[in-house]
N, CA, C and O of each residue as an XYZ file, in Angstrom:
920
protein
N      -9.743      3.380    -24.610
C      -9.568      4.228    -23.435
C      -8.773      3.519    -22.332
O      -7.912      4.123    -21.692
N      -9.073      2.213    -22.113
C      -8.368      1.473    -21.076
C      -6.901      1.286    -21.434
O      -6.055      1.159    -20.549
N      -6.597      1.269    -22.736
C      -5.202      1.125    -23.159
C      -4.359      2.331    -22.764
O      -3.130      2.273    -22.777
N      -5.029      3.419    -22.413
C      -4.336      4.645    -22.063
C      -4.138      4.772    -20.551
O      -3.649      5.797    -20.077
N      -4.508      3.752    -19.801
C      -4.377      3.783    -18.345
C      -3.447      2.652    -17.890
O      -3.688      1.478    -18.175
N      -2.391      3.028    -17.185
C      -1.411      2.068    -16.683
C      -1.427      2.100    -15.161
O      -1.451      3.171    -14.555
N      -1.412      0.926    -14.552
C      -1.320      0.845    -13.095
C       0.087      0.419    -12.700
O       0.668     -0.497    -13.283
N       0.615      1.107    -11.699
C       1.905      0.741    -11.122
C       1.666      0.328     -9.674
O       1.264      1.150     -8.851
N       1.911     -0.930     -9.364
C       1.680     -1.474     -8.033
C       2.970     -1.478     -7.220
O       4.042     -1.806     -7.729
N       2.845     -1.106     -5.937
C       3.982     -1.149     -5.013
C       3.539     -1.900     -3.758
O       2.595     -1.489     -3.083
N       4.220     -2.991     -3.453
C       3.830     -3.823     -2.316
C       4.342     -3.255     -0.995
O       4.983     -2.205     -0.960
N       4.049     -3.965      0.080
C       4.366     -3.473      1.410
C       5.669     -3.993      1.986
O       6.371     -4.794      1.368
N       5.973     -3.517      3.188
C       7.204     -3.874      3.897
C       7.200     -5.363      4.246
O       6.256     -5.866      4.855
N       8.262     -6.055      3.854
C       8.395     -7.464      4.158
C       7.530     -8.372      3.316
O       7.527     -9.586      3.521
N       6.793     -7.806      2.368
C       5.885     -8.597      1.544
C       6.398     -8.775      0.133
O       7.596     -8.947     -0.090
N       5.480     -8.731     -0.818
C       5.839     -8.903     -2.223
C       4.631     -8.613     -3.088
O       3.565     -8.288     -2.565
N       4.772     -8.722     -4.399
C       3.667     -8.446     -5.320
C       2.415     -9.270     -5.048
O       1.315     -8.857     -5.414
N       2.566    -10.424     -4.414
C       1.416    -11.283     -4.114
C       0.360    -10.559     -3.273
O      -0.815    -10.923     -3.308
N       0.774     -9.544     -2.524
C      -0.167     -8.813     -1.674
C      -1.222     -8.073     -2.492
O      -2.287     -7.731     -1.979
N      -0.923     -7.830     -3.754
C      -1.823     -7.088     -4.635
C      -2.352     -7.935     -5.788
O      -3.067     -7.425     -6.650
N      -2.015     -9.207     -5.813
C      -2.382    -10.078     -6.933
C      -3.881    -10.108     -7.235
O      -4.240    -10.028     -8.410
N      -4.774    -10.216     -6.258
C      -6.214    -10.249     -6.586
C      -6.684     -9.012     -7.347
O      -7.480     -9.119     -8.280
N      -6.197     -7.846     -6.952
C      -6.565     -6.619     -7.659
C      -5.935     -6.597     -9.046
O      -6.571     -6.173    -10.011
N      -4.714     -7.042     -9.149
C      -4.029     -7.095    -10.438
C      -4.801     -7.958    -11.431
O      -4.969     -7.576    -12.589
N      -5.266     -9.111    -10.984
C      -5.991    -10.018    -11.864
C      -7.296     -9.406    -12.354
O      -7.648     -9.542    -13.526
N      -8.009     -8.739    -11.468
C      -9.274     -8.103    -11.856
C      -9.034     -6.995    -12.882
O      -9.747     -6.911    -13.882
N      -8.049     -6.159    -12.642
C      -7.770     -5.057    -13.567
C      -7.306     -5.571    -14.923
O      -7.721     -5.050    -15.958
N      -6.452     -6.582    -14.927
C      -5.986     -7.153    -16.204
C      -7.139     -7.788    -16.975
O      -7.204     -7.685    -18.200
N      -8.039     -8.439    -16.263
C      -9.205     -9.039    -16.919
C     -10.140     -7.992    -17.504
O     -10.919     -8.286    -18.411
N     -10.064     -6.775    -16.987
C     -10.885     -5.673    -17.494
C     -10.171     -4.884    -18.589
O     -10.689     -3.879    -19.076
N      -8.996     -5.336    -18.968
C      -8.303     -4.730    -20.099
C      -7.246     -3.705    -19.746
O      -6.716     -3.042    -20.638
N      -6.922     -3.555    -18.466
C      -5.909     -2.588    -18.057
C      -4.526     -3.239    -18.045
O      -4.402     -4.459    -17.942
N      -3.494     -2.408    -18.152
C      -2.107     -2.864    -18.043
C      -1.600     -2.580    -16.646
O      -1.796     -1.487    -16.115
N      -0.942     -3.577    -16.044
C      -0.448     -3.436    -14.674
C       1.041     -3.783    -14.613
O       1.467     -4.821    -15.118
N       1.812     -2.914    -13.997
C       3.226     -3.175    -13.728
C       3.423     -3.291    -12.220
O       2.763     -2.596    -11.448
N       4.321     -4.161    -11.810
C       4.694     -4.219    -10.401
C       6.174     -4.551    -10.277
O       6.862     -4.707    -11.285
N       6.660     -4.658     -9.067
C       8.080     -4.920     -8.833
C       8.260     -5.599     -7.497
O       7.362     -5.587     -6.655
N       9.420     -6.190     -7.307
C       9.831     -6.692     -6.000
C      10.833     -5.685     -5.439
O      11.885     -5.464     -6.039
N      10.524     -5.083     -4.315
C      11.421     -4.102     -3.716
C      12.724     -4.775     -3.282
O      12.708     -5.934     -2.866
N      13.844     -4.070     -3.373
C      15.131     -4.648     -2.970
C      15.086     -5.242     -1.571
O      14.545     -4.640     -0.643
N      15.663     -6.428     -1.432
C      15.727     -7.088     -0.141
C      14.529     -7.940      0.204
O      14.567     -8.696      1.175
N      13.469     -7.834     -0.571
C      12.241     -8.558     -0.256
C      12.208     -9.928     -0.928
O      12.867    -10.168     -1.940
N      11.418    -10.814     -0.330
C      11.270    -12.207     -0.767
C      12.573    -12.983     -0.629
O      12.749    -14.026     -1.260
N      13.482    -12.479      0.190
C      14.772    -13.139      0.408
C      15.019    -13.433      1.885
O      16.150    -13.693      2.294
N      13.939    -13.389      2.688
C      14.064    -13.678      4.108
C      14.772    -12.574      4.879
O      14.952    -11.466      4.372
N      15.173    -12.886      6.107
C      15.815    -11.898      6.980
C      17.105    -11.356      6.372
O      17.403    -10.168      6.487
N      17.860    -12.228      5.731
C      19.135    -11.796      5.141
C      18.912    -10.717      4.100
O      19.660     -9.742      4.040
N      17.888    -10.887      3.282
C      17.596     -9.894      2.260
C      17.170     -8.576      2.851
O      17.637     -7.522      2.420
N      16.286     -8.617      3.839
C      15.818     -7.385      4.459
C      16.950     -6.674      5.200
O      17.008     -5.444      5.236
N      17.837     -7.455      5.783
C      18.962     -6.866      6.523
C      19.910     -6.109      5.599
O      20.605     -5.190      6.032
N      19.937     -6.496      4.331
C      20.911     -5.921      3.404
C      20.388     -4.702      2.644
O      21.151     -4.053      1.928
N      19.105     -4.383      2.787
C      18.527     -3.307      1.964
C      18.377     -2.022      2.761
O      18.492     -2.014      3.987
N      18.120     -0.939      2.045
C      17.908      0.337      2.718
C      16.887      1.179      1.962
O      16.503      0.850      0.840
N      16.459      2.255      2.585
C      15.381      3.075      2.035
C      15.772      3.689      0.696
O      14.921      3.857     -0.177
N      17.036      4.022      0.526
C      17.477      4.606     -0.752
C      17.276      3.635     -1.905
O      16.903      4.040     -3.006
N      17.522      2.365     -1.654
C      17.323      1.352     -2.688
C      15.839      1.210     -3.041
O      15.496      1.044     -4.212
N      14.968      1.273     -2.047
C      13.530      1.201     -2.313
C      13.069      2.380     -3.159
O      12.300      2.223     -4.108
N      13.557      3.567     -2.794
C      13.163      4.774     -3.530
C      13.674      4.717     -4.973
O      12.959      5.086     -5.905
N      14.899      4.259     -5.149
C      15.466      4.149     -6.499
C      14.698      3.134     -7.338
O      14.511      3.332     -8.539
N      14.252      2.048     -6.707
C      13.537      1.004     -7.437
C      12.205      1.511     -7.980
O      11.859      1.246     -9.131
N      11.454      2.245     -7.148
C      10.157      2.736     -7.627
C      10.350      3.863     -8.640
O       9.566      3.989     -9.581
N      11.379      4.676     -8.458
C      11.702      5.712     -9.443
C      11.994      5.080    -10.801
O      11.505      5.533    -11.836
N      12.792      4.038    -10.772
C      13.204      3.374    -12.005
C      12.010      2.796    -12.747
O      11.891      2.966    -13.960
N      11.122      2.111    -12.024
C       9.958      1.522    -12.686
C       9.039      2.600    -13.236
O       8.531      2.479    -14.351
N       8.827      3.644    -12.465
C       7.954      4.722    -12.933
C       8.484      5.334    -14.224
O       7.723      5.573    -15.161
N       9.781      5.585    -14.271
C      10.360      6.195    -15.471
C      10.369      5.244    -16.659
O      10.245      5.678    -17.804
N      10.513      3.959    -16.395
C      10.416      2.966    -17.467
C       9.017      2.994    -18.097
O       8.866      2.931    -19.317
N       8.012      3.088    -17.241
C       6.638      3.148    -17.738
C       6.412      4.427    -18.543
O       5.769      4.402    -19.592
N       6.942      5.538    -18.047
C       6.778      6.818    -18.758
C       7.400      6.772    -20.151
O       6.852      7.324    -21.105
N       8.540      6.113    -20.255
C       9.227      6.032    -21.541
C       8.490      5.102    -22.498
O       8.343      5.412    -23.680
N       8.031      3.971    -21.990
C       7.395      2.967    -22.855
C       5.928      3.263    -23.153
O       5.370      2.723    -24.108
N       5.298      4.118    -22.343
C       3.883      4.468    -22.550
C       3.750      5.995    -22.408
O       3.181      6.498    -21.439
N       4.284      6.701    -23.386
C       4.453      8.156    -23.286
C       3.152      8.921    -23.073
O       3.135      9.944    -22.388
N       2.076      8.433    -23.651
C       0.831      9.196    -23.568
C      -0.176      8.594    -22.594
O      -1.337      9.005    -22.566
N       0.254      7.640    -21.809
C      -0.659      6.964    -20.880
C      -0.763      7.715    -19.553
O       0.139      8.455    -19.159
N      -1.880      7.501    -18.889
C      -2.057      7.983    -17.525
C      -1.569      6.886    -16.587
O      -1.932      5.721    -16.748
N      -0.751      7.253    -15.614
C      -0.199      6.282    -14.676
C      -0.859      6.461    -13.313
O      -0.785      7.528    -12.702
N      -1.500      5.398    -12.855
C      -2.119      5.389    -11.531
C      -1.250      4.534    -10.624
O      -1.057      3.346    -10.883
N      -0.726      5.130     -9.566
C       0.129      4.421     -8.623
C      -0.738      3.855     -7.504
O      -1.517      4.574     -6.878
N      -0.589      2.547     -7.261
C      -1.338      1.871     -6.205
C      -0.338      1.340     -5.190
O       0.501      0.502     -5.521
N      -0.424      1.824     -3.954
C       0.515      1.399     -2.927
C      -0.181      0.714     -1.773
O      -1.081      1.277     -1.150
N       0.248     -0.520     -1.489
C      -0.269     -1.227     -0.325
C       0.679     -1.025      0.848
O       1.884     -1.240      0.721
N       0.137     -0.612      1.991
C       0.903     -0.424      3.218
C       2.111      0.482      2.948
O       1.925      1.622      2.521
N       3.338      0.011      3.183
C       4.518      0.844      2.924
C       4.589      1.291      1.478
O       5.182      2.327      1.178
N       3.990      0.523      0.576
C       3.965      0.925     -0.826
C       3.302      2.263     -1.046
O       3.637      2.977     -1.991
N       2.353      2.618     -0.173
C       1.723      3.934     -0.261
C       2.681      5.058      0.094
O       2.586      6.158     -0.451
N       3.610      4.779      1.014
C       4.632      5.777      1.355
C       5.581      5.978      0.184
O       5.978      7.105     -0.114
N       5.947      4.882     -0.479
C       6.808      4.988     -1.656
C       6.070      5.691     -2.795
O       6.678      6.433     -3.567
N       4.766      5.457     -2.898
C       3.962      6.159     -3.901
C       3.905      7.649     -3.629
O       3.926      8.455     -4.559
N       3.832      8.020     -2.348
C       3.829      9.446     -1.993
C       5.142     10.103     -2.405
O       5.163     11.252     -2.846
N       6.231      9.362     -2.255
C       7.538      9.863     -2.707
C       7.508     10.159     -4.204
O       8.036     11.181     -4.644
N       6.896      9.276     -4.989
C       6.770      9.529     -6.423
C       5.947     10.788     -6.673
O       6.243     11.569     -7.577
N       4.905     10.972     -5.855
C       4.057     12.155     -6.004
C       4.784     13.448     -5.721
O       4.371     14.511     -6.185
N       5.875     13.369     -4.955
C       6.700     14.554     -4.683
C       7.517     14.946     -5.907
O       7.786     16.126     -6.132
N       7.911     13.946     -6.697
C       8.826     14.178     -7.809
C       8.124     14.325     -9.162
O       8.617     15.016    -10.054
N       6.978     13.675     -9.304
C       6.322     13.611    -10.606
C       4.843     13.985    -10.483
O       4.253     13.923     -9.405
N       4.272     14.371    -11.612
C       2.842     14.673    -11.643
C       2.063     13.383    -11.902
O       1.788     13.035    -13.051
N       1.718     12.689    -10.843
C       0.972     11.454    -10.988
C      -0.413     11.732    -11.556
O      -0.976     12.807    -11.351
N      -0.952     10.759    -12.267
C      -2.307     10.893    -12.812
C      -3.352     10.318    -11.862
O      -4.542     10.608    -11.991
N      -2.911      9.513    -10.919
C      -3.812      8.938     -9.937
C      -3.023      8.268     -8.838
O      -1.896      7.825     -9.055
N      -3.613      8.192     -7.649
C      -2.908      7.634     -6.495
C      -3.918      6.899     -5.631
O      -4.943      7.460     -5.245
N      -3.622      5.644     -5.332
C      -4.501      4.835     -4.487
C      -3.665      4.234     -3.363
O      -2.652      3.582     -3.619
N      -4.087      4.452     -2.122
C      -3.390      3.856     -0.982
C      -4.295      2.820     -0.324
O      -5.500      3.028     -0.181
N      -3.700      1.713      0.068
C      -4.416      0.633      0.746
C      -3.715      0.352      2.076
O      -2.590     -0.149      2.091
N      -4.370      0.669      3.177
C      -3.805      0.439      4.514
C      -2.390      0.998      4.638
O      -1.467      0.306      5.067
N      -2.243      2.248      4.257
C      -0.912      2.885      4.308
C      -0.680      3.542      5.662
O      -1.533      4.295      6.131
N       0.455      3.274      6.297
C       0.685      3.743      7.667
C       1.233      5.166      7.756
O       2.177      5.539      7.060
N       0.620      5.928      8.617
C       1.219      7.138      9.160
C       1.458      6.878     10.642
O       2.493      7.228     11.210
N       0.448      6.244     11.241
C       0.582      5.709     12.601
C       0.472      4.192     12.502
O      -0.535      3.678     12.015
N       1.480      3.476     12.952
C       1.412      2.021     12.840
C       1.120      1.381     14.193
O       1.338      1.973     15.250
N       0.628      0.172     14.120
C       0.127     -0.625     15.240
C      -1.119      0.002     15.862
O      -1.077      1.102     16.413
N      -2.206     -0.716     15.758
C      -3.441     -0.360     16.452
C      -3.592     -1.372     17.584
O      -4.098     -2.476     17.383
N      -3.143     -0.977     18.781
C      -3.088     -1.933     19.891
C      -4.478     -2.353     20.367
O      -4.646     -3.424     20.949
N      -5.463     -1.506     20.118
C      -6.833     -1.896     20.463
C      -7.246     -3.121     19.644
O      -7.843     -4.057     20.176
N      -6.927     -3.110     18.356
C      -7.257     -4.254     17.510
C      -6.406     -5.476     17.851
O      -6.878     -6.610     17.771
N      -5.156     -5.239     18.230
C      -4.298     -6.353     18.647
C      -4.914     -7.057     19.853
O      -5.005     -8.284     19.885
N      -5.335     -6.270     20.845
C      -5.922     -6.848     22.056
C      -7.238     -7.560     21.757
O      -7.528     -8.611     22.329
N      -8.032     -6.978     20.856
C      -9.287     -7.628     20.474
C      -9.027     -8.972     19.813
O      -9.740     -9.942     20.071
N      -8.006     -9.034     18.959
C      -7.666    -10.289     18.287
C      -7.165    -11.334     19.286
O      -7.493    -12.516     19.179
N      -6.374    -10.887     20.252
C      -5.873    -11.818     21.277
C      -7.029    -12.325     22.138
O      -7.109    -13.511     22.458
N      -7.916    -11.413     22.503
C      -9.088    -11.796     23.310
C      -9.939    -12.813     22.564
O     -10.396    -13.799     23.141
N     -10.148    -12.563     21.274
C     -10.921    -13.487     20.451
C     -10.222    -14.843     20.358
O     -10.875    -15.887     20.377
N      -8.891    -14.820     20.256
C      -8.124    -16.055     20.188
C      -8.235    -16.873     21.465
O      -8.304    -18.101     21.424
N      -8.252    -16.175     22.610
C      -8.401    -16.866     23.893
C      -9.769    -17.545     23.977
O      -9.883    -18.695     24.400
N     -10.803    -16.808     23.565
C     -12.158    -17.363     23.626
C     -12.328    -18.583     22.725
O     -12.982    -19.561     23.088
N     -11.726    -18.501     21.547
C     -11.890    -19.594     20.580
C     -10.793    -20.649     20.705
O     -10.781    -21.639     19.973
N      -9.858    -20.419     21.657
C      -8.719    -21.322     21.864
C      -7.904    -21.486     20.579
O      -7.415    -22.570     20.262
N      -7.775    -20.372     19.849
C      -7.040    -20.369     18.583
C      -5.604    -19.921     18.855
O      -5.336    -18.728     18.989
N      -4.687    -20.879     18.933
C      -3.293    -20.564     19.283
C      -2.562    -19.847     18.159
O      -1.536    -19.215     18.409
N      -3.059    -19.926     16.922
C      -2.382    -19.282     15.797
C      -2.339    -17.769     15.936
O      -1.448    -17.119     15.389
N      -3.298    -17.201     16.667
C      -3.294    -15.757     16.896
C      -2.028    -15.349     17.626
O      -1.369    -14.381     17.248
N      -1.688    -16.095     18.681
C      -0.487    -15.784     19.458
C       0.778    -16.019     18.637
O       1.731    -15.244     18.709
N       0.772    -17.087     17.867
C       1.925    -17.397     17.024
C       2.167    -16.288     16.006
O       3.309    -15.914     15.740
N       1.076    -15.767     15.438
C       1.203    -14.726     14.411
C       1.870    -13.479     14.975
O       2.751    -12.901     14.338
N       1.451    -13.061     16.176
C       2.040    -11.860     16.766
C       3.476    -12.116     17.214
O       4.320    -11.223     17.134
N       3.753    -13.316     17.679
C       5.119    -13.645     18.075
C       6.044    -13.608     16.867
O       7.153    -13.078     16.938
N       5.581    -14.175     15.761
C       6.380    -14.180     14.533
C       6.595    -12.764     14.023
O       7.693    -12.414     13.591
N       5.540    -11.945     14.072
C       5.633    -10.575     13.543
C       6.616     -9.727     14.347
O       7.184     -8.766     13.829
N       6.813    -10.090     15.618
C       7.743     -9.336     16.467
C       9.195     -9.757     16.278
O      10.113     -9.071     16.728
N       9.395    -10.883     15.615
C      10.755    -11.415     15.502
C      11.238    -11.613     14.070
O      12.409    -11.920     13.849
N      10.338    -11.439     13.086
C      10.712    -11.801     11.718
C      11.469    -10.711     10.972
O      12.090    -10.991      9.947
N      11.432     -9.464     11.467
C      12.073     -8.378     10.743
C      13.350     -7.923     11.450
O      13.316     -7.647     12.649
N      14.471     -7.839     10.738
C      15.713     -7.343     11.335
C      15.561     -5.897     11.793
O      14.810     -5.123     11.201
N      16.280     -5.546     12.846
C      16.182     -4.190     13.397
C      16.555     -3.151     12.345
O      15.929     -2.094     12.268
N      17.569     -3.446     11.535
C      17.976     -2.498     10.505
C      16.846     -2.220      9.518
O      16.640     -1.078      9.108
N      16.112     -3.276      9.138
C      15.017     -3.103      8.188
C      13.901     -2.251      8.791
O      13.311     -1.418      8.103
N      13.616     -2.460     10.073
C      12.596     -1.649     10.751
C      13.028     -0.189     10.827
O      12.211      0.723     10.700
N      14.329      0.014     11.038
C      14.860      1.380     11.070
C      14.716      2.037      9.702
O      14.380      3.217      9.614
N      14.968      1.284      8.640
C      14.811      1.813      7.283
C      13.354      2.164      6.997
O      13.067      3.170      6.349
N      12.440      1.333      7.482
C      11.019      1.646      7.323
C      10.679      2.972      7.997
O       9.973      3.798      7.419
N      11.172      3.175      9.200
C      10.883      4.425      9.916
C      11.502      5.628      9.218
O      10.922      6.714      9.224
N      12.668      5.446      8.621
C      13.280      6.528      7.847
C      12.393      6.893      6.663
O      12.213      8.070      6.348
N      11.840      5.871      6.009
C      10.952      6.127      4.881
C       9.697      6.872      5.331
O       9.262      7.815      4.669
N       9.121      6.456      6.444
C       7.925      7.128      6.962
C       8.211      8.603      7.219
O       7.397      9.464      6.884
N       9.356      8.891      7.808
C       9.756     10.278      8.084
C       9.890     11.074      6.787
O       9.465     12.227      6.715
N      10.483     10.458      5.763
C      10.673     11.133      4.483
C       9.353     11.332      3.742
O       9.146     12.352      3.084
N       8.464     10.348      3.856
C       7.262     10.337      3.024
C       6.133     11.222      3.555
O       5.339     11.742      2.770
N       6.052     11.396      4.854
C       4.913     12.138      5.422
C       4.681     13.493      4.757
O       3.549     13.780      4.368
N       5.694     14.331      4.611
C       5.459     15.639      3.975
C       5.152     15.547      2.482
O       4.664     16.511      1.892
N       5.432     14.395      1.865
C       5.204     14.252      0.420
C       3.721     14.243      0.062
O       3.353     14.624     -1.049
N       2.874     13.816      0.984
C       1.445     13.758      0.678
C       0.890     15.138      0.329
O      -0.067     15.244     -0.438
N       1.479     16.187      0.883
C       1.010     17.549      0.607
C       1.251     17.950     -0.842
O       0.587     18.849     -1.355
N       2.198     17.289     -1.505
C       2.525     17.629     -2.886
C       1.646     16.892     -3.903
O       1.755     17.140     -5.103
N       0.798     16.011     -3.444
C      -0.024     15.201     -4.351
C      -1.286     15.962     -4.717
O      -2.066     16.342     -3.845
N      -1.481     16.181     -6.005
C      -2.624     16.958     -6.488
C      -3.560     16.149     -7.382
O      -4.613     16.643     -7.784
N      -3.184     14.919     -7.693
C      -3.993     14.101     -8.604
C      -5.172     13.470     -7.849
O      -5.197     13.491     -6.619
N      -6.146     12.911     -8.576
C      -7.234     12.175     -7.922
C      -6.663     11.080     -7.024
O      -5.788     10.318     -7.435
N      -7.166     11.014     -5.808
C      -6.605     10.105     -4.805
C      -7.703      9.323     -4.099
O      -8.717      9.886     -3.686
N      -7.489      8.032     -3.968
C      -8.395      7.161     -3.222
C      -7.618      6.553     -2.058
O      -6.532      6.003     -2.240
N      -8.190      6.661     -0.864
C      -7.566      6.153      0.352
C      -8.498      5.103      0.947
O      -9.624      5.416      1.332
N      -8.032      3.864      1.021
C      -8.832      2.790      1.611
C      -8.124      2.275      2.852
O      -6.930      1.975      2.822
N      -8.873      2.175      3.945
C      -8.298      1.725      5.207
C      -9.277      0.813      5.933
O     -10.439      1.169      6.128
N      -8.808     -0.359      6.330
C      -9.628     -1.272      7.136
C      -9.581     -0.837      8.593
O      -8.504     -0.622      9.149
N     -10.746     -0.707      9.205
C     -10.784     -0.273     10.606
C     -10.278     -1.346     11.556
O      -9.842     -1.036     12.664
N     -10.332     -2.601     11.136
C      -9.840     -3.664     12.010
C      -8.390     -4.045     11.703
O      -7.922     -5.109     12.108
N      -7.693     -3.179     10.994
C      -6.264     -3.360     10.716
C      -5.498     -3.245     12.035
O      -5.605     -2.230     12.724
N      -4.732     -4.267     12.388
C      -3.964     -4.204     13.631
C      -2.559     -3.641     13.425
O      -1.917     -3.225     14.390
N      -2.075     -3.622     12.187
C      -0.722     -3.133     11.909
C      -0.683     -1.633     11.630
O       0.336     -0.982     11.863
N      -1.789     -1.083     11.130
C      -1.861      0.342     10.791
C      -3.076      0.949     11.489
O      -4.188      0.437     11.362
N      -2.866      2.021     12.212
C      -3.985      2.691     12.882
C      -4.856      3.375     11.838
O      -4.354      4.040     10.932
N      -6.172      3.204     11.977
C      -7.080      3.730     10.959
C      -7.015      5.252     10.824
O      -7.420      5.791      9.794
N      -6.519      5.948     11.837
C      -6.420      7.407     11.743
C      -5.340      7.848     10.754
O      -5.250      9.027     10.412
N      -4.528      6.904     10.302
C      -3.569      7.218      9.239
C      -4.301      7.731      8.005
O      -3.825      8.640      7.326
N      -5.463      7.145      7.719
C      -6.250      7.558      6.551
C      -6.735      8.990      6.694
O      -6.820      9.719      5.706
N      -7.058      9.405      7.930
C      -7.475     10.790      8.169
C      -6.336     11.753      7.837
O      -6.555     12.797      7.223
N      -5.131     11.396      8.246
C      -3.966     12.237      7.962
C      -3.758     12.389      6.460
O      -3.578     13.495      5.952
N      -3.787     11.259      5.761
C      -3.542     11.291      4.315
C      -4.605     12.124      3.609
O      -4.287     12.931      2.735
N      -5.861     11.931      3.988
C      -6.949     12.694      3.371
C      -6.745     14.197      3.556
O      -6.921     14.975      2.618
N      -6.378     14.590      4.751
C      -6.185     16.017      5.041
C      -4.940     16.564      4.343
O      -4.925     17.712      3.901
N      -3.901     15.740      4.248
C      -2.624     16.222      3.705
C      -2.638     16.379      2.195
O      -2.064     17.335      1.674
N      -3.279     15.466      1.483
C      -3.286     15.520      0.015
C      -3.882     16.850     -0.452
O      -4.943     17.263      0.016
N      -3.193     17.510     -1.374
C      -3.587     18.854     -1.809
C      -4.671     18.868     -2.875
O      -5.384     19.862     -3.020
N      -4.802     17.788     -3.616
C      -5.795     17.754     -4.681
C      -7.211     17.840     -4.163
O      -7.496     17.420     -3.041
N      -8.103     18.383     -4.977
C      -9.499     18.532     -4.588
C     -10.278     17.231     -4.750
O     -11.268     17.001     -4.055
N      -9.826     16.384     -5.670
C     -10.528     15.138     -5.950
C      -9.884     14.014     -5.133
O      -8.950     13.347     -5.579
N     -10.406     13.834     -3.944
C      -9.854     12.820     -3.051
C     -10.988     12.185     -2.248
O     -11.986     12.827     -1.921
N     -10.800     10.916     -1.946
C     -11.850     10.166     -1.254
C     -11.227      9.174     -0.290
O     -10.269      8.478     -0.626
N     -11.779      9.116      0.908
C     -11.335      8.167      1.924
C     -12.472      7.189      2.184
O     -13.623      7.582      2.373
N     -12.123      5.900      2.188
C     -13.112      4.860      2.459
C     -12.621      4.004      3.621
O     -11.531      3.434      3.568
N     -13.430      3.921      4.661
C     -13.152      3.018      5.770
C     -13.920      1.723      5.560
O     -15.110      1.743      5.244
N     -13.238      0.600      5.735
C     -13.874     -0.707      5.664
C     -13.883     -1.327      7.052
O     -12.880     -1.278      7.764
N     -15.002     -1.903      7.431
C     -15.112     -2.497      8.766
C     -14.251     -3.747      8.900
O     -13.744     -4.046      9.982
N     -14.087     -4.476      7.800
C     -13.329     -5.718      7.845
C     -12.262     -5.726      6.751
O     -12.276     -4.912      5.827
N     -11.354     -6.659      6.890
C     -10.294     -6.780      5.889
C      -8.940     -6.976      6.513
O      -8.056     -7.588      5.914
N      -8.765     -6.453      7.735
C      -7.467     -6.585      8.392
C      -6.362     -5.895      7.613
O      -6.628     -5.124      6.690
N      -5.116     -6.177      7.989
C      -4.027     -5.500      7.281
C      -3.840     -6.053      5.879
O      -3.623     -5.289      4.939
N      -3.920     -7.365      5.724
C      -3.778     -7.958      4.392
C      -5.058     -7.791      3.603
O      -5.728     -8.770      3.273
N      -5.386     -6.578      3.309
C      -6.702     -6.198      2.799
C      -7.154     -6.998      1.586
O      -8.326     -7.365      1.492
N      -6.253     -7.273      0.664
C      -6.631     -7.940     -0.578
C      -6.455     -9.460     -0.521
O      -6.621    -10.149     -1.527
N      -6.121     -9.969      0.654
C      -5.898    -11.403      0.784
C      -6.909    -12.067      1.716
O      -6.816    -13.268      1.972
N      -7.871    -11.302      2.223
C      -8.825    -11.859      3.170
C     -10.261    -11.513      2.828
O     -10.614    -11.337      1.662
N     -11.087    -11.417      3.865
C     -12.516    -11.247      3.665
C     -12.898     -9.874      3.103
O     -14.020     -9.694      2.630
N     -11.990     -8.917      3.150
C     -12.308     -7.603      2.603
C     -11.939     -7.449      1.140
O     -12.147     -6.391      0.546
N     -11.389     -8.510      0.559
C     -10.847     -8.446     -0.796
C     -11.854     -7.945     -1.827
O     -11.577     -6.986     -2.547
N     -12.998     -8.576     -1.901
C     -13.982     -8.240     -2.935
C     -14.454     -6.805     -2.823
O     -14.547     -6.090     -3.821
N     -14.751     -6.389     -1.608
C     -15.231     -5.026     -1.405
C     -14.158     -3.995     -1.742
O     -14.450     -2.978     -2.372
N     -12.930     -4.252     -1.329
C     -11.841     -3.308     -1.616
C     -11.620     -3.175     -3.113
O     -11.432     -2.068     -3.618
N     -11.641     -4.290     -3.822
C     -11.462     -4.261     -5.275
C     -12.589     -3.496     -5.944
O     -12.351     -2.742     -6.887
N     -13.809     -3.681     -5.469
C     -14.950     -2.951     -6.027
C     -14.778     -1.447     -5.853
O     -15.108     -0.674     -6.752
N     -14.267     -1.035     -4.708
C     -14.034      0.397     -4.467
C     -13.007      0.951     -5.457
O     -13.183      2.046     -5.991
N     -11.942      0.197     -5.698
C     -10.899      0.645     -6.624
C     -11.454      0.741     -8.039
O     -11.251      1.746     -8.720
N     -12.147     -0.290     -8.482
C     -12.694     -0.313     -9.842
C     -13.683      0.838    -10.034
O     -13.667      1.503    -11.070
N     -14.532      1.072     -9.049
C     -15.504      2.163     -9.151
C     -14.805      3.519     -9.240
O     -15.206      4.377    -10.026
N     -13.774      3.705     -8.443
C     -13.015      4.959     -8.474
C     -12.410      5.186     -9.842
O     -12.474      6.291    -10.380
N     -11.825      4.151    -10.405
C     -11.183      4.257    -11.726
C     -12.215      4.561    -12.811
O     -12.002      5.431    -13.655
N     -13.322      3.843    -12.782
C     -14.350      4.040    -13.809
C     -14.961      5.434    -13.732
O     -15.201      6.064    -14.762
N     -15.216      5.920    -12.515
C     -15.833      7.226    -12.356
C     -14.866      8.369    -12.651
O     -15.285      9.459    -13.041
N     -13.609      8.122    -12.469
C     -12.612      9.211    -12.609
C     -11.998      9.269    -13.996
O     -11.711     10.356    -14.497
N     -11.791      8.107    -14.633
C     -10.991      8.084    -15.849
C     -11.717      7.572    -17.103
O     -11.225      7.755    -18.216
N     -12.872      6.938    -16.931
C     -13.538      6.341    -18.111
C     -14.819      7.086    -18.484
O     -15.492      6.715    -19.445
């Protein structure tokens, strides 16, 4: 049964497959097949991001999805998108009949300034200068063109959620400072399928699978898969 289920992972803006590695390892250890990709322009620094555009990202995920369909004709494909990867997954849901869709901290509204201020306040109290460095770096590490391409993708992807009819799991960390938690409310309401579930996690931050929320988030995904497909 597990041989008939394929996972397609899509990483986030400015990141890479490493953002989903903990979940990938757990699923592979449980006997599932997982495919992922590096989006055009990523893992190449500012120069790489400056050279890419939303059309290239969309073509890349289309290409991988169709490769999986050809090589695993009778398999169910579950698309897992982290952050911007969830927007690219929604685009796939507009074009194809997905068998499953999982979003992890996917933005409809980005930046939760309340959480940003809480993190800065905590940093001041603990005299942790890395908090300030992290926000300074995040404000300067992405080229303006790449940020513009991200916004173009968000504009294109928002209406796509209405076309998704497959079982859908939406996981959002409430303490995410990069994505407002109300994004999950939008996605839940927009998805047309009847089998959909939204889970809010109190902890985990934006890098959901790389921090303290990792174990809990993975458990939610595994439970969803087992209850829905096995």
